[in-house]
C-alpha positions, 0 to 999 in steps of 0.5 A: 757512140756505144752506150756504156752499160755501166750507166744503167744501174747508177742512172736508174737509181737517181732517176727513181730518186728523182721521180720520187721527188718531183711526184712525192704525193704519188707514192706517199700514202699520207700527208706529211701533216696527217697524224696519228698514234706516236711512236708506232712500229711498222705495220701494214697501215704505216710501213715504217711506223710513225714518229714522235708527232704521229706522222707517217715515216715512210711518207716523210722518207718520200717527201724528204727526197724533194729537199735533199735533192734540191739541196744537192743539185741546186748547190753543185749548179751554183758551183758550176756556174761560178767555178766555170765563169772564174775558170773561163776568164782566168784561162782566156784572159791571163795576166793580172786578171788570171792572177786575181781570179786564181788567188781568190780561188786559192783562198777559198780552197784552203778555207776549212769548209765544214766549220765556215759553213756551220757559222754562216748556216747558224748566222744567216738562220736555218733555210734551204736556200741559205745552205744552197748559197753557202754550199754552192759558193764554197765548192767551186774552186776545184772547177775553176782550176780544171776549167782554167787548165783546159782553157789554157790547153785549147786557147792556141788551137787553130779553130780558136785562132780562126775565130779570132781572125774572123773577128769574133768577140771574146764572149762568143769565143768562150761560150760558143767555141771553148765551153762546149770543149770544156763541158766533159771536164765539168760534168764529173766535178758537177755530180761530185759537188752535188753529192758532197752537198748532199753529205753536207746538208745531212750533217748540218741537219744532224747538228740541228742547222737546217729548217725544222719546217722542211723535210729532208733525209738528214733532218729525219736522222736529226729528229730520230736522234733527238726524239729518242728514236735511237734509244727506243731502237727505232731503227726503221726511223733513221736507217731508211734515210741514211740508207737513201743518202748512202745510195743516192751519194754512191750512184752520183759518184758513180756516174762521175767516175764512170763518166771519167773513165769513158773519157780516158778510154775515148782519149787513149784511141 
């Protein structure tokens, strides 16, 4: 298969974000615990100035990538696991189980996501793990419906009938025979859920529902708004994390659309 050059730019951008998130100490000039004079303008010593606590904003930007990406990708992974499990069981078993699982999926589908996330985050307490749990468990319904539709299409295929005739268990057929075929459909859904989780995390952080002890891009924007960064005209406090969120979401969604378009082009051949 010929490599698609359209993957290069968004893939490279995501790779840079991941490297920075995994090894922040290699790129941040200061620790997030280091403090100096507050509200400093950008300079050679502090590239993006300092915040209300005297912390280097550029270092905060580097360390914030870890939690923002962790929340996004972990929420996407949780949603994929739940949605794929529901879709496989519903499409393979059919009958009463299918109706029950799809009924549950429809209930989750019509729930107002953001208000419910706000209520749960406020009730359970500000924690990144709570955000991962809540965002992941409220974002799997579209994955379940897509997987179920794909399973229904291929469950009567000859190779599936052959596997059943050979006495393979349902679990083996679902995970060894069907899941690899469904996987190309799951990938774009995973990246879209990841992008949505990053936006939701930034929104919740701006509302003050994130853990103040963890540094994230959304939390940096919230701190700039709360501690007069906007009023002081400190664009270098809130604009860089906002751009990082925008670029991260655009890169992730671009990969999803490129992958989906590539799959359609292959199917048309």
